[in-house]
N, C-alpha and C positions, 0 to 999 in steps of 0.2 A: 534500749539494753547499751550500756556503755561498754565498749570491748577495748581491750589493750593488748599489743605483743609487750611479752615481757619474758622474764626468765625464771623458769623452776629448777631449783635446786633437784640434783640426783647425784649419785656416788657415794663414797665413805668418808669418815671423819679426815680432815686435811689433803683430801683427795676430789675437790668439788667437780663434779661438770654439770654443766646447765643444759636443759630444754630450752628452745626459744619457742613459746606457745601462744596461744590466742585464748584469752582468759577474761571472764567479767570483771568489772574493776571491785567488784564487792566481796569476790571470793578472796579466800587466803593465799600465801605464795606459793604453797606446794599443794594445792586443792585442787577443785575439778576444773578442766580446761576444756576449751571447746574443740581446739585443734592444735596439734604439735605439728610446728612447720621446719624445725631445724636442732642442732646441736651445737654446743659451743663448749671447749675443753681448753681453758687459759692455762693449764699446766705444760701444754705442750711447748717446744720452743718457738713454733711459729702461731701458738695459739689457734687451733686446727677449728674453722668453723663448716660446718655442713649446713646447708639452707636451702630449702625448697623455694627458689626465687619467685617462682609463679603464683606459688600460695601466698609468699608475704606481699606479691603486689596486689593480689587479690584483694587480701583484707585490708589493705590500705586503701585500695580504691572505694571499699565499702565502708570506711570511715574509721578503722580502728586505728589507735594513736599508741605509736611507740612509746617505751620509757626511754631516759636515756641513755642509759647503757645499750639497748638493742638500737636505738637509732644510730649509734657511733657504728654497731655491728653490721647494720643494714647499709650503712654509708660505705664501710670498708667494701662491703660486697657489692656495691654500685647498685642496689635497690633503689636505693632514695633518689638518685640522678634519672633512673628511668621512670620513676613515679613523677618526679618533677616535669620530665617532658611529656609523658602523658597527660598530664592537666595541664599545661602550656596548649598542647594540640587539642584539647578538649574546649579550652576556654576561647581559641581562637577560631574553632571552626563555628 
């Protein structure tokens, strides 16, 4: 099963809020999800991001691929750097 970390739109008209979710590639954008790992609100001044970093790291280690937007959000949160460090440590061991 191909799994992606992607955004699921919630909120009202012109007031979007996004959940960062783990979902099968074949499901629609707002369809069934495997797990919700965070929330992103782009309308706040600081673009509020609430993320369970351990769950995100766990899914990345299991082979889930983030979309481009989620990749940027994970990079901002520092998750991708931790993931790269874990991959280097695993390869050198």
